[in-house]
PDB file of N, CA, C and O in Angstrom:
ATOM      1  N   MET A   1      10.016  33.264  43.306  1.00  0.00           N
ATOM      2  CA  MET A   1      10.038  33.079  44.732  1.00  0.00           C
ATOM      3  C   MET A   1      11.398  33.517  45.255  1.00  0.00           C
ATOM      4  O   MET A   1      12.405  33.412  44.555  1.00  0.00           O
ATOM      5  N   THR A   2      11.421  34.002  46.472  1.00  0.00           N
ATOM      6  CA  THR A   2      12.658  34.478  47.080  1.00  0.00           C
ATOM      7  C   THR A   2      13.061  33.566  48.229  1.00  0.00           C
ATOM      8  O   THR A   2      12.218  33.120  49.007  1.00  0.00           O
ATOM      9  N   ALA A   3      14.332  33.301  48.326  1.00  0.00           N
ATOM     10  CA  ALA A   3      14.853  32.504  49.437  1.00  0.00           C
ATOM     11  C   ALA A   3      15.467  33.451  50.464  1.00  0.00           C
ATOM     12  O   ALA A   3      16.131  34.425  50.112  1.00  0.00           O
ATOM     13  N   ILE A   4      15.233  33.146  51.742  1.00  0.00           N
ATOM     14  CA  ILE A   4      15.854  33.930  52.815  1.00  0.00           C
ATOM     15  C   ILE A   4      16.468  32.979  53.828  1.00  0.00           C
ATOM     16  O   ILE A   4      16.007  31.852  54.006  1.00  0.00           O
ATOM     17  N   ASN A   5      17.493  33.445  54.475  1.00  0.00           N
ATOM     18  CA  ASN A   5      18.106  32.700  55.570  1.00  0.00           C
ATOM     19  C   ASN A   5      17.673  33.355  56.870  1.00  0.00           C
ATOM     20  O   ASN A   5      17.766  34.573  57.020  1.00  0.00           O
ATOM     21  N   VAL A   6      17.204  32.553  57.800  1.00  0.00           N
ATOM     22  CA  VAL A   6      16.733  33.074  59.078  1.00  0.00           C
ATOM     23  C   VAL A   6      17.427  32.305  60.196  1.00  0.00           C
ATOM     24  O   VAL A   6      17.481  31.075  60.181  1.00  0.00           O
ATOM     25  N   ARG A   7      17.950  33.037  61.149  1.00  0.00           N
ATOM     26  CA  ARG A   7      18.551  32.400  62.316  1.00  0.00           C
ATOM     27  C   ARG A   7      17.487  32.291  63.397  1.00  0.00           C
ATOM     28  O   ARG A   7      16.907  33.290  63.823  1.00  0.00           O
ATOM     29  N   LEU A   8      17.240  31.056  63.834  1.00  0.00           N
ATOM     30  CA  LEU A   8      16.232  30.800  64.867  1.00  0.00           C
ATOM     31  C   LEU A   8      16.892  30.175  66.084  1.00  0.00           C
ATOM     32  O   LEU A   8      17.859  29.423  65.962  1.00  0.00           O
ATOM     33  N   PRO A   9      16.368  30.487  67.243  1.00  0.00           N
ATOM     34  CA  PRO A   9      16.821  29.733  68.416  1.00  0.00           C
ATOM     35  C   PRO A   9      16.483  28.254  68.207  1.00  0.00           C
ATOM     36  O   PRO A   9      15.470  27.926  67.589  1.00  0.00           O
ATOM     37  N   GLN A  10      17.308  27.394  68.710  1.00  0.00           N
ATOM     38  CA  GLN A  10      17.125  25.947  68.521  1.00  0.00           C
ATOM     39  C   GLN A  10      15.744  25.497  68.977  1.00  0.00           C
ATOM     40  O   GLN A  10      15.128  24.645  68.335  1.00  0.00           O
ATOM     41  N   SER A  11      15.250  26.059  70.080  1.00  0.00           N
ATOM     42  CA  SER A  11      13.951  25.638  70.614  1.00  0.00           C
ATOM     43  C   SER A  11      12.812  25.969  69.644  1.00  0.00           C
ATOM     44  O   SER A  11      11.897  25.163  69.472  1.00  0.00           O
ATOM     45  N   ILE A  12      12.859  27.133  69.016  1.00  0.00           N
ATOM     46  CA  ILE A  12      11.815  27.518  68.068  1.00  0.00           C
ATOM     47  C   ILE A  12      11.892  26.655  66.813  1.00  0.00           C
ATOM     48  O   ILE A  12      10.866  26.233  66.280  1.00  0.00           O
ATOM     49  N   HIS A  13      13.106  26.396  66.346  1.00  0.00           N
ATOM     50  CA  HIS A  13      13.286  25.541  65.168  1.00  0.00           C
ATOM     51  C   HIS A  13      12.735  24.143  65.436  1.00  0.00           C
ATOM     52  O   HIS A  13      12.056  23.562  64.590  1.00  0.00           O
ATOM     53  N   LYS A  14      13.030  23.615  66.610  1.00  0.00           N
ATOM     54  CA  LYS A  14      12.564  22.277  66.976  1.00  0.00           C
ATOM     55  C   LYS A  14      11.034  22.231  67.012  1.00  0.00           C
ATOM     56  O   LYS A  14      10.427  21.307  66.470  1.00  0.00           O
ATOM     57  N   MET A  15      10.416  23.222  67.647  1.00  0.00           N
ATOM     58  CA  MET A  15       8.954  23.266  67.742  1.00  0.00           C
ATOM     59  C   MET A  15       8.324  23.406  66.353  1.00  0.00           C
ATOM     60  O   MET A  15       7.335  22.740  66.047  1.00  0.00           O
ATOM     61  N   ALA A  16       8.894  24.268  65.521  1.00  0.00           N
ATOM     62  CA  ALA A  16       8.360  24.470  64.175  1.00  0.00           C
ATOM     63  C   ALA A  16       8.430  23.178  63.365  1.00  0.00           C
ATOM     64  O   ALA A  16       7.493  22.846  62.639  1.00  0.00           O
ATOM     65  N   LYS A  17       9.535  22.454  63.488  1.00  0.00           N
ATOM     66  CA  LYS A  17       9.675  21.176  62.784  1.00  0.00           C
ATOM     67  C   LYS A  17       8.639  20.171  63.268  1.00  0.00           C
ATOM     68  O   LYS A  17       8.035  19.462  62.464  1.00  0.00           O
ATOM     69  N   GLU A  18       8.435  20.109  64.576  1.00  0.00           N
ATOM     70  CA  GLU A  18       7.470  19.161  65.146  1.00  0.00           C
ATOM     71  C   GLU A  18       6.047  19.483  64.691  1.00  0.00           C
ATOM     72  O   GLU A  18       5.291  18.590  64.308  1.00  0.00           O
ATOM     73  N   ILE A  19       5.694  20.763  64.739  1.00  0.00           N
ATOM     74  CA  ILE A  19       4.338  21.162  64.355  1.00  0.00           C
ATOM     75  C   ILE A  19       4.113  20.933  62.870  1.00  0.00           C
ATOM     76  O   ILE A  19       3.061  20.433  62.474  1.00  0.00           O
ATOM     77  N   SER A  20       5.085  21.291  62.047  1.00  0.00           N
ATOM     78  CA  SER A  20       4.917  21.090  60.603  1.00  0.00           C
ATOM     79  C   SER A  20       4.784  19.604  60.281  1.00  0.00           C
ATOM     80  O   SER A  20       4.027  19.225  59.387  1.00  0.00           O
ATOM     81  N   LYS A  21       5.512  18.771  60.999  1.00  0.00           N
ATOM     82  CA  LYS A  21       5.415  17.334  60.786  1.00  0.00           C
ATOM     83  C   LYS A  21       4.020  16.822  61.151  1.00  0.00           C
ATOM     84  O   LYS A  21       3.445  16.012  60.424  1.00  0.00           O
ATOM     85  N   LYS A  22       3.476  17.296  62.282  1.00  0.00           N
ATOM     86  CA  LYS A  22       2.123  16.902  62.702  1.00  0.00           C
ATOM     87  C   LYS A  22       1.075  17.372  61.703  1.00  0.00           C
ATOM     88  O   LYS A  22       0.074  16.690  61.488  1.00  0.00           O
ATOM     89  N   ASP A  23       1.297  18.528  61.094  1.00  0.00           N
ATOM     90  CA  ASP A  23       0.350  19.085  60.116  1.00  0.00           C
ATOM     91  C   ASP A  23       0.572  18.531  58.714  1.00  0.00           C
ATOM     92  O   ASP A  23      -0.157  18.875  57.784  1.00  0.00           O
ATOM     93  N   HIS A  24       1.578  17.675  58.564  1.00  0.00           N
ATOM     94  CA  HIS A  24       1.898  17.060  57.264  1.00  0.00           C
ATOM     95  C   HIS A  24       2.208  18.119  56.195  1.00  0.00           C
ATOM     96  O   HIS A  24       1.766  18.022  55.050  1.00  0.00           O
ATOM     97  N   VAL A  25       2.975  19.122  56.606  1.00  0.00           N
ATOM     98  CA  VAL A  25       3.450  20.143  55.669  1.00  0.00           C
ATOM     99  C   VAL A  25       4.951  20.296  55.854  1.00  0.00           C
ATOM    100  O   VAL A  25       5.506  19.922  56.887  1.00  0.00           O
ATOM    101  N   SER A  26       5.593  20.849  54.840  1.00  0.00           N
ATOM    102  CA  SER A  26       7.034  21.076  54.951  1.00  0.00           C
ATOM    103  C   SER A  26       7.299  22.225  55.930  1.00  0.00           C
ATOM    104  O   SER A  26       6.414  23.029  56.220  1.00  0.00           O
ATOM    105  N   LEU A  27       8.507  22.282  56.418  1.00  0.00           N
ATOM    106  CA  LEU A  27       8.890  23.383  57.302  1.00  0.00           C
ATOM    107  C   LEU A  27       8.785  24.701  56.545  1.00  0.00           C
ATOM    108  O   LEU A  27       8.353  25.704  57.112  1.00  0.00           O
ATOM    109  N   ASN A  28       9.174  24.712  55.270  1.00  0.00           N
ATOM    110  CA  ASN A  28       9.036  25.921  54.446  1.00  0.00           C
ATOM    111  C   ASN A  28       7.587  26.379  54.387  1.00  0.00           C
ATOM    112  O   ASN A  28       7.297  27.563  54.558  1.00  0.00           O
ATOM    113  N   GLN A  29       6.680  25.440  54.144  1.00  0.00           N
ATOM    114  CA  GLN A  29       5.259  25.779  54.045  1.00  0.00           C
ATOM    115  C   GLN A  29       4.742  26.291  55.380  1.00  0.00           C
ATOM    116  O   GLN A  29       3.960  27.241  55.414  1.00  0.00           O
ATOM    117  N   PHE A  30       5.161  25.683  56.470  1.00  0.00           N
ATOM    118  CA  PHE A  30       4.740  26.108  57.796  1.00  0.00           C
ATOM    119  C   PHE A  30       5.201  27.530  58.086  1.00  0.00           C
ATOM    120  O   PHE A  30       4.420  28.357  58.557  1.00  0.00           O
ATOM    121  N   VAL A  31       6.471  27.815  57.805  1.00  0.00           N
ATOM    122  CA  VAL A  31       7.021  29.146  58.059  1.00  0.00           C
ATOM    123  C   VAL A  31       6.343  30.185  57.161  1.00  0.00           C
ATOM    124  O   VAL A  31       6.028  31.285  57.617  1.00  0.00           O
ATOM    125  N   THR A  32       6.119  29.847  55.901  1.00  0.00           N
ATOM    126  CA  THR A  32       5.435  30.763  54.984  1.00  0.00           C
ATOM    127  C   THR A  32       4.035  31.083  55.494  1.00  0.00           C
ATOM    128  O   THR A  32       3.606  32.236  55.466  1.00  0.00           O
ATOM    129  N   SER A  33       3.333  30.070  55.953  1.00  0.00           N
ATOM    130  CA  SER A  33       1.987  30.267  56.480  1.00  0.00           C
ATOM    131  C   SER A  33       2.004  31.134  57.747  1.00  0.00           C
ATOM    132  O   SER A  33       1.142  31.994  57.926  1.00  0.00           O
ATOM    133  N   ALA A  34       2.980  30.905  58.614  1.00  0.00           N
ATOM    134  CA  ALA A  34       3.089  31.686  59.847  1.00  0.00           C
ATOM    135  C   ALA A  34       3.361  33.163  59.540  1.00  0.00           C
ATOM    136  O   ALA A  34       2.790  34.053  60.172  1.00  0.00           O
ATOM    137  N   ILE A  35       4.229  33.407  58.575  1.00  0.00           N
ATOM    138  CA  ILE A  35       4.529  34.789  58.189  1.00  0.00           C
ATOM    139  C   ILE A  35       3.290  35.436  57.576  1.00  0.00           C
ATOM    140  O   ILE A  35       2.983  36.591  57.871  1.00  0.00           O
ATOM    141  N   ALA A  36       2.576  34.697  56.723  1.00  0.00           N
ATOM    142  CA  ALA A  36       1.362  35.228  56.092  1.00  0.00           C
ATOM    143  C   ALA A  36       0.310  35.573  57.143  1.00  0.00           C
ATOM    144  O   ALA A  36      -0.365  36.596  57.029  1.00  0.00           O
ATOM    145  N   GLU A  37       0.165  34.730  58.160  1.00  0.00           N
ATOM    146  CA  GLU A  37      -0.795  34.998  59.236  1.00  0.00           C
ATOM    147  C   GLU A  37      -0.422  36.263  59.999  1.00  0.00           C
ATOM    148  O   GLU A  37      -1.296  37.067  60.325  1.00  0.00           O
ATOM    149  N   LYS A  38       0.843  36.447  60.284  1.00  0.00           N
ATOM    150  CA  LYS A  38       1.296  37.641  61.006  1.00  0.00           C
ATOM    151  C   LYS A  38       1.060  38.887  60.166  1.00  0.00           C
ATOM    152  O   LYS A  38       0.586  39.900  60.682  1.00  0.00           O
ATOM    153  N   ILE A  39       1.381  38.826  58.888  1.00  0.00           N
ATOM    154  CA  ILE A  39       1.145  39.972  57.998  1.00  0.00           C
ATOM    155  C   ILE A  39      -0.341  40.311  57.974  1.00  0.00           C
ATOM    156  O   ILE A  39      -0.716  41.481  58.050  1.00  0.00           O
ATOM    157  N   SER A  40      -1.180  39.293  57.869  1.00  0.00           N
ATOM    158  CA  SER A  40      -2.626  39.506  57.841  1.00  0.00           C
ATOM    159  C   SER A  40      -3.115  40.175  59.129  1.00  0.00           C
ATOM    160  O   SER A  40      -3.932  41.095  59.084  1.00  0.00           O
ATOM    161  N   ALA A  41      -2.618  39.715  60.260  1.00  0.00           N
ATOM    162  CA  ALA A  41      -3.022  40.304  61.542  1.00  0.00           C
ATOM    163  C   ALA A  41      -2.608  41.767  61.633  1.00  0.00           C
ATOM    164  O   ALA A  41      -3.388  42.606  62.085  1.00  0.00           O
ATOM    165  N   LEU A  42      -1.397  42.077  61.210  1.00  0.00           N
ATOM    166  CA  LEU A  42      -0.919  43.460  61.268  1.00  0.00           C
ATOM    167  C   LEU A  42      -1.683  44.359  60.304  1.00  0.00           C
ATOM    168  O   LEU A  42      -1.996  45.504  60.632  1.00  0.00           O
ATOM    169  N   MET A  43      -1.985  43.840  59.110  1.00  0.00           N
ATOM    170  CA  MET A  43      -2.739  44.633  58.138  1.00  0.00           C
ATOM    171  C   MET A  43      -4.172  44.876  58.625  1.00  0.00           C
ATOM    172  O   MET A  43      -4.727  45.955  58.418  1.00  0.00           O
ATOM    173  N   THR A  44      -4.759  43.878  59.265  1.00  0.00           N
ATOM    174  CA  THR A  44      -6.106  44.030  59.811  1.00  0.00           C
ATOM    175  C   THR A  44      -6.119  45.072  60.910  1.00  0.00           C
ATOM    176  O   THR A  44      -7.020  45.908  60.969  1.00  0.00           O
ATOM    177  N   GLU A  45      -5.127  45.025  61.778  1.00  0.00           N
ATOM    178  CA  GLU A  45      -5.027  46.014  62.854  1.00  0.00           C
ATOM    179  C   GLU A  45      -4.900  47.428  62.271  1.00  0.00           C
ATOM    180  O   GLU A  45      -5.532  48.367  62.756  1.00  0.00           O
ATOM    181  N   GLU A  46      -4.084  47.565  61.238  1.00  0.00           N
ATOM    182  CA  GLU A  46      -3.893  48.868  60.588  1.00  0.00           C
ATOM    183  C   GLU A  46      -5.197  49.341  59.943  1.00  0.00           C
ATOM    184  O   GLU A  46      -5.559  50.513  60.058  1.00  0.00           O
ATOM    185  N   TYR A  47      -5.900  48.433  59.267  1.00  0.00           N
ATOM    186  CA  TYR A  47      -7.167  48.769  58.625  1.00  0.00           C
ATOM    187  C   TYR A  47      -8.195  49.231  59.662  1.00  0.00           C
ATOM    188  O   TYR A  47      -8.869  50.243  59.469  1.00  0.00           O
ATOM    189  N   LEU A  48      -8.306  48.485  60.756  1.00  0.00           N
ATOM    190  CA  LEU A  48      -9.279  48.857  61.792  1.00  0.00           C
ATOM    191  C   LEU A  48      -8.934  50.195  62.433  1.00  0.00           C
ATOM    192  O   LEU A  48      -9.831  50.966  62.774  1.00  0.00           O
ATOM    193  N   GLN A  49      -7.650  50.476  62.599  1.00  0.00           N
ATOM    194  CA  GLN A  49      -7.241  51.764  63.157  1.00  0.00           C
ATOM    195  C   GLN A  49      -7.606  52.901  62.211  1.00  0.00           C
ATOM    196  O   GLN A  49      -8.074  53.952  62.650  1.00  0.00           O
ATOM    197  N   GLU A  50      -7.393  52.691  60.908  1.00  0.00           N
ATOM    198  CA  GLU A  50      -7.770  53.703  59.921  1.00  0.00           C
ATOM    199  C   GLU A  50      -9.276  53.963  59.956  1.00  0.00           C
ATOM    200  O   GLU A  50      -9.717  55.110  59.897  1.00  0.00           O
ATOM    201  N   ARG A  51     -10.062  52.884  60.054  1.00  0.00           N
ATOM    202  CA  ARG A  51     -11.519  53.039  60.131  1.00  0.00           C
ATOM    203  C   ARG A  51     -11.919  53.772  61.405  1.00  0.00           C
ATOM    204  O   ARG A  51     -12.801  54.630  61.373  1.00  0.00           O
ATOM    205  N   ALA A  52     -11.289  53.447  62.512  1.00  0.00           N
ATOM    206  CA  ALA A  52     -11.598  54.107  63.786  1.00  0.00           C
ATOM    207  C   ALA A  52     -11.267  55.593  63.709  1.00  0.00           C
ATOM    208  O   ALA A  52     -11.997  56.421  64.253  1.00  0.00           O
ATOM    209  N   ASN A  53     -10.180  55.929  63.044  1.00  0.00           N
ATOM    210  CA  ASN A  53      -9.787  57.335  62.924  1.00  0.00           C
ATOM    211  C   ASN A  53     -10.791  58.144  62.108  1.00  0.00           C
ATOM    212  O   ASN A  53     -10.928  59.351  62.306  1.00  0.00           O
ATOM    213  N   ARG A  54     -11.497  57.474  61.183  1.00  0.00           N
ATOM    214  CA  ARG A  54     -12.484  58.181  60.356  1.00  0.00           C
ATOM    215  C   ARG A  54     -13.814  58.383  61.079  1.00  0.00           C
ATOM    216  O   ARG A  54     -14.619  59.219  60.671  1.00  0.00           O
ATOM    217  N   GLY A  55     -14.046  57.633  62.137  1.00  0.00           N
ATOM    218  CA  GLY A  55     -15.311  57.729  62.858  1.00  0.00           C
ATOM    219  C   GLY A  55     -15.349  58.938  63.779  1.00  0.00           C
ATOM    220  O   GLY A  55     -14.327  59.554  64.082  1.00  0.00           O
ATOM    221  N   SER A  56     -16.561  59.254  64.212  1.00  0.00           N
ATOM    222  CA  SER A  56     -16.698  60.343  65.174  1.00  0.00           C
ATOM    223  C   SER A  56     -17.885  60.048  66.083  1.00  0.00           C
ATOM    224  O   SER A  56     -18.849  59.399  65.677  1.00  0.00           O
ATOM    225  N   ARG A  57     -17.800  60.520  67.283  1.00  0.00           N
ATOM    226  CA  ARG A  57     -18.884  60.330  68.246  1.00  0.00           C
ATOM    227  C   ARG A  57     -20.159  60.998  67.750  1.00  0.00           C
ATOM    228  O   ARG A  57     -21.251  60.458  67.925  1.00  0.00           O
ATOM    229  N   GLN A  58     -20.031  62.153  67.140  1.00  0.00           N
ATOM    230  CA  GLN A  58     -21.187  62.892  66.642  1.00  0.00           C
ATOM    231  C   GLN A  58     -21.934  62.076  65.565  1.00  0.00           C
ATOM    232  O   GLN A  58     -23.163  61.997  65.590  1.00  0.00           O
ATOM    233  N   LYS A  59     -21.199  61.479  64.636  1.00  0.00           N
ATOM    234  CA  LYS A  59     -21.829  60.655  63.607  1.00  0.00           C
ATOM    235  C   LYS A  59     -22.508  59.438  64.226  1.00  0.00           C
ATOM    236  O   LYS A  59     -23.597  59.049  63.806  1.00  0.00           O
ATOM    237  N   PHE A  60     -21.867  58.841  65.219  1.00  0.00           N
ATOM    238  CA  PHE A  60     -22.442  57.685  65.906  1.00  0.00           C
ATOM    239  C   PHE A  60     -23.756  58.066  66.573  1.00  0.00           C
ATOM    240  O   PHE A  60     -24.747  57.346  66.452  1.00  0.00           O
ATOM    241  N   LEU A  61     -23.771  59.187  67.271  1.00  0.00           N
ATOM    242  CA  LEU A  61     -24.977  59.615  67.972  1.00  0.00           C
ATOM    243  C   LEU A  61     -26.097  59.956  66.984  1.00  0.00           C
ATOM    244  O   LEU A  61     -27.267  59.703  67.271  1.00  0.00           O
ATOM    245  N   ARG A  62     -25.752  60.527  65.827  1.00  0.00           N
ATOM    246  CA  ARG A  62     -26.764  60.811  64.803  1.00  0.00           C
ATOM    247  C   ARG A  62     -27.382  59.514  64.283  1.00  0.00           C
ATOM    248  O   ARG A  62     -28.599  59.425  64.118  1.00  0.00           O
ATOM    249  N   ALA A  63     -26.555  58.523  64.031  1.00  0.00           N
ATOM    250  CA  ALA A  63     -27.053  57.229  63.556  1.00  0.00           C
ATOM    251  C   ALA A  63     -27.904  56.562  64.629  1.00  0.00           C
ATOM    252  O   ALA A  63     -28.949  55.988  64.325  1.00  0.00           O
ATOM    253  N   LEU A  64     -27.467  56.633  65.871  1.00  0.00           N
ATOM    254  CA  LEU A  64     -28.192  56.019  66.979  1.00  0.00           C
ATOM    255  C   LEU A  64     -29.553  56.677  67.173  1.00  0.00           C
ATOM    256  O   LEU A  64     -30.513  56.009  67.557  1.00  0.00           O
ATOM    257  N   ALA A  65     -29.644  57.962  66.916  1.00  0.00           N
ATOM    258  CA  ALA A  65     -30.906  58.688  67.072  1.00  0.00           C
ATOM    259  C   ALA A  65     -31.952  58.205  66.067  1.00  0.00           C
ATOM    260  O   ALA A  65     -33.146  58.403  66.288  1.00  0.00           O
ATOM    261  N   LYS A  66     -31.532  57.582  64.979  1.00  0.00           N
ATOM    262  CA  LYS A  66     -32.459  57.081  63.958  1.00  0.00           C
ATOM    263  C   LYS A  66     -33.087  55.741  64.339  1.00  0.00           C
ATOM    264  O   LYS A  66     -34.040  55.298  63.699  1.00  0.00           O
ATOM    265  N   VAL A  67     -32.559  55.098  65.375  1.00  0.00           N
ATOM    266  CA  VAL A  67     -33.078  53.794  65.795  1.00  0.00           C
ATOM    267  C   VAL A  67     -34.390  54.010  66.537  1.00  0.00           C
ATOM    268  O   VAL A  67     -34.442  54.806  67.475  1.00  0.00           O
ATOM    269  N   PRO A  68     -35.458  53.311  66.130  1.00  0.00           N
ATOM    270  CA  PRO A  68     -36.746  53.492  66.808  1.00  0.00           C
ATOM    271  C   PRO A  68     -36.680  53.081  68.281  1.00  0.00           C
ATOM    272  O   PRO A  68     -35.994  52.122  68.635  1.00  0.00           O
ATOM    273  N   ASP A  69     -37.382  53.796  69.113  1.00  0.00           N
ATOM    274  CA  ASP A  69     -37.415  53.514  70.550  1.00  0.00           C
ATOM    275  C   ASP A  69     -38.586  52.576  70.827  1.00  0.00           C
ATOM    276  O   ASP A  69     -39.670  53.029  71.195  1.00  0.00           O
ATOM    277  N   LYS A  70     -38.377  51.293  70.655  1.00  0.00           N
ATOM    278  CA  LYS A  70     -39.426  50.306  70.894  1.00  0.00           C
ATOM    279  C   LYS A  70     -38.799  49.019  71.405  1.00  0.00           C
ATOM    280  O   LYS A  70     -37.593  48.807  71.282  1.00  0.00           O
ATOM    281  N   GLU A  71     -39.616  48.186  71.966  1.00  0.00           N
ATOM    282  CA  GLU A  71     -39.160  46.907  72.507  1.00  0.00           C
ATOM    283  C   GLU A  71     -38.678  46.006  71.368  1.00  0.00           C
ATOM    284  O   GLU A  71     -39.218  46.069  70.263  1.00  0.00           O
ATOM    285  N   PRO A  72     -37.675  45.174  71.622  1.00  0.00           N
ATOM    286  CA  PRO A  72     -37.214  44.251  70.581  1.00  0.00           C
ATOM    287  C   PRO A  72     -38.271  43.186  70.304  1.00  0.00           C
ATOM    288  O   PRO A  72     -39.099  42.879  71.161  1.00  0.00           O
ATOM    289  N   SER A  73     -38.232  42.631  69.098  1.00  0.00           N
ATOM    290  CA  SER A  73     -39.164  41.548  68.776  1.00  0.00           C
ATOM    291  C   SER A  73     -38.844  40.333  69.641  1.00  0.00           C
ATOM    292  O   SER A  73     -37.761  40.236  70.217  1.00  0.00           O
ATOM    293  N   GLN A  74     -39.789  39.415  69.725  1.00  0.00           N
ATOM    294  CA  GLN A  74     -39.660  38.266  70.615  1.00  0.00           C
ATOM    295  C   GLN A  74     -38.378  37.472  70.358  1.00  0.00           C
ATOM    296  O   GLN A  74     -37.709  37.060  71.305  1.00  0.00           O
ATOM    297  N   GLU A  75     -38.030  37.255  69.085  1.00  0.00           N
ATOM    298  CA  GLU A  75     -36.842  36.440  68.784  1.00  0.00           C
ATOM    299  C   GLU A  75     -35.529  37.151  69.103  1.00  0.00           C
ATOM    300  O   GLU A  75     -34.479  36.510  69.138  1.00  0.00           O
ATOM    301  N   ASP A  76     -35.570  38.459  69.333  1.00  0.00           N
ATOM    302  CA  ASP A  76     -34.364  39.207  69.674  1.00  0.00           C
ATOM    303  C   ASP A  76     -34.188  39.405  71.182  1.00  0.00           C
ATOM    304  O   ASP A  76     -33.190  39.979  71.617  1.00  0.00           O
ATOM    305  N   ARG A  77     -35.125  38.947  71.958  1.00  0.00           N
ATOM    306  CA  ARG A  77     -35.027  39.116  73.421  1.00  0.00           C
ATOM    307  C   ARG A  77     -34.045  38.108  74.011  1.00  0.00           C
ATOM    308  O   ARG A  77     -33.884  37.001  73.499  1.00  0.00           O
ATOM    309  N   LEU A  78     -33.405  38.506  75.076  1.00  0.00           N
ATOM    310  CA  LEU A  78     -32.464  37.612  75.759  1.00  0.00           C
ATOM    311  C   LEU A  78     -33.188  36.707  76.727  1.00  0.00           C
ATOM    312  O   LEU A  78     -32.557  35.886  77.393  1.00  0.00           O
TER     313      LEU A  78
END
């Protein structure tokens, strides 16, 4: 495990301590979880962008053309 020193504004440190206390976790665990959540969000955004870049309108329209032109079944109606 690696230790890091982080300078936080007093207000953020205070809020983080309060929230971690309410969640019954250490401040270290709270900060680790917050960093992991941010990394996950950024990686997901990057993954979705990569997938979007691989798509094309032409492929979408070809796939859409394969959908039968009929009324939805009763359980699928709004």
